[in-house]
C-alpha positions in Angstrom: 99.3 71.2 153.8 95.6 71.1 154.7 93.7 74.3 154.2 92.8 74.7 157.9 96.5 74.6 158.8 97.3 77.2 156.2 94.5 79.4 157.4 95.7 79.1 161.0 99.2 80.0 159.9 98.1 83.0 157.9 96.0 84.3 160.8 99.0 83.8 163.2 96.6 81.8 165.3 97.3 81.1 169.0 96.2 77.6 168.2 99.6 76.9 166.7 103.0 76.7 168.4 105.5 79.4 167.6 107.7 77.0 165.7 104.8 76.1 163.3 103.9 79.8 162.8 107.5 80.7 161.9 108.6 77.6 160.0 110.0 78.0 156.6 108.2 76.3 153.7 111.2 73.9 153.2 110.8 72.8 156.8 107.1 72.2 156.4 107.8 70.3 153.1 110.2 68.1 155.0 107.7 67.6 157.8 105.1 66.6 155.1 107.5 64.1 153.6 108.3 62.6 157.0 104.5 62.4 157.7 104.0 60.5 154.5 106.8 58.1 155.4 105.1 57.6 158.8 101.8 56.8 157.0 103.7 54.2 154.9 104.9 52.6 158.1 101.6 52.8 159.9 99.6 51.0 157.1 101.9 48.0 157.6 100.7 47.7 161.2 97.3 46.9 162.7 96.6 50.7 163.0 94.2 50.8 160.0 92.1 48.0 161.7 92.2 49.7 165.1 92.0 53.4 164.5 90.2 55.9 162.3 92.0 57.3 159.2 91.8 60.7 160.8 93.6 59.6 163.9 96.3 57.9 161.9 96.7 61.0 159.8 97.1 63.2 163.0 99.7 60.7 164.4 101.6 60.8 161.1 101.4 64.6 161.1 102.8 64.7 164.6 105.6 62.3 163.6 106.4 64.5 160.7 106.7 67.6 162.9 108.7 65.8 165.4 111.0 64.6 162.6 111.9 68.2 161.9 112.0 69.2 165.5 108.8 71.3 165.5 106.5 71.3 168.4 102.8 70.8 167.6 101.4 70.6 171.1 99.0 73.5 170.7 97.8 72.1 167.4 97.1 68.7 169.0 95.2 70.4 171.8 93.1 72.3 169.2 92.4 69.0 167.3 91.5 67.3 170.6 89.1 70.1 171.5 87.4 69.7 168.2 87.0 66.0 168.9 85.4 67.0 172.2 83.0 69.4 170.3 82.1 66.6 167.9 81.4 64.2 170.9 79.3 66.9 172.6 77.3 67.5 169.4 76.7 63.8 169.2 75.3 63.9 172.7 77.6 61.2 173.9 78.7 60.8 177.5 82.2 60.2 176.1 82.6 63.9 175.6 84.1 64.4 179.0 86.9 61.9 178.3 87.3 62.6 174.5 90.4 64.7 174.8 92.2 62.1 177.0 91.0 59.3 174.7 92.3 61.1 171.7 95.8 61.6 173.3 95.8 57.9 174.5 94.9 56.8 171.0 97.8 58.8 169.5 100.1 57.2 172.0 98.8 53.7 170.9 99.4 54.6 167.2 102.9 55.7 168.1 103.6 52.4 169.8 102.5 50.5 166.7 104.7 52.6 164.6 107.7 52.1 166.9 107.0 48.4 166.9 107.0 48.3 163.1 110.1 50.4 162.9 112.0 47.9 165.1 111.5 45.1 162.7 114.8 44.0 161.3 114.3 44.5 157.5 117.3 42.4 156.6 116.2 39.5 158.7 112.7 39.8 157.3 114.2 39.7 153.7 116.3 36.7 154.6 113.3 34.8 156.0 111.3 35.7 152.8 114.2 34.4 150.6 114.4 31.2 152.7 110.7 30.6 152.3 110.8 31.3 148.6 113.7 28.8 148.2 111.8 26.1 150.2 108.7 26.6 148.1 110.7 26.2 144.9 112.3 23.0 146.2 109.0 21.6 147.2 107.5 22.5 143.8 110.4 20.8 142.1 110.1 17.6 144.1 106.4 17.6 143.6 106.8 17.8 139.8 109.4 15.1 139.9 107.1 12.9 142.0 104.3 13.4 139.5 106.6 12.6 136.6 107.7 9.4 138.3 104.1 8.3 139.0 103.1 9.0 135.4 106.1 7.0 134.2 105.2 4.1 136.5 101.6 4.2 135.4 102.7 4.2 131.8 105.0 1.2 132.3 102.3 -0.7 134.1 99.9 -0.1 131.3 102.4 -1.2 128.7 103.1 -4.4 130.6 99.4 -5.5 130.5 
């Protein structure tokens, strides 16, 4: 787990939900594993092209906590407030909407993950197998065609 998260837990910070404060290490390990699986799913979507790596990591973390039925709402609010602080420090006018934009972006990342999860893996594998078979047949007919044309050219040259 990230150092800041460990620090918040050790300080029994109010920035963490009760479930996160009291979670056993096995539960956190399971959440970490689910978060990594979520990252694996997200990298196969358009998320890396549309969102920052940090936002994808937060969405994966939230997915991992949800996967072990741990609420992380307070932690997300803390992260969103930090995003607002960064926007304020940058002097941008976006600071007033930064928290809502952060939450909207998380929802968009979740939607991409859900869309990717709905892909029928067996149907996709079948389509890939069919495409592979078609390519092999095409290659075989192309090679046969080339062999025929070389044979015809050789016969024509011999007849001259």
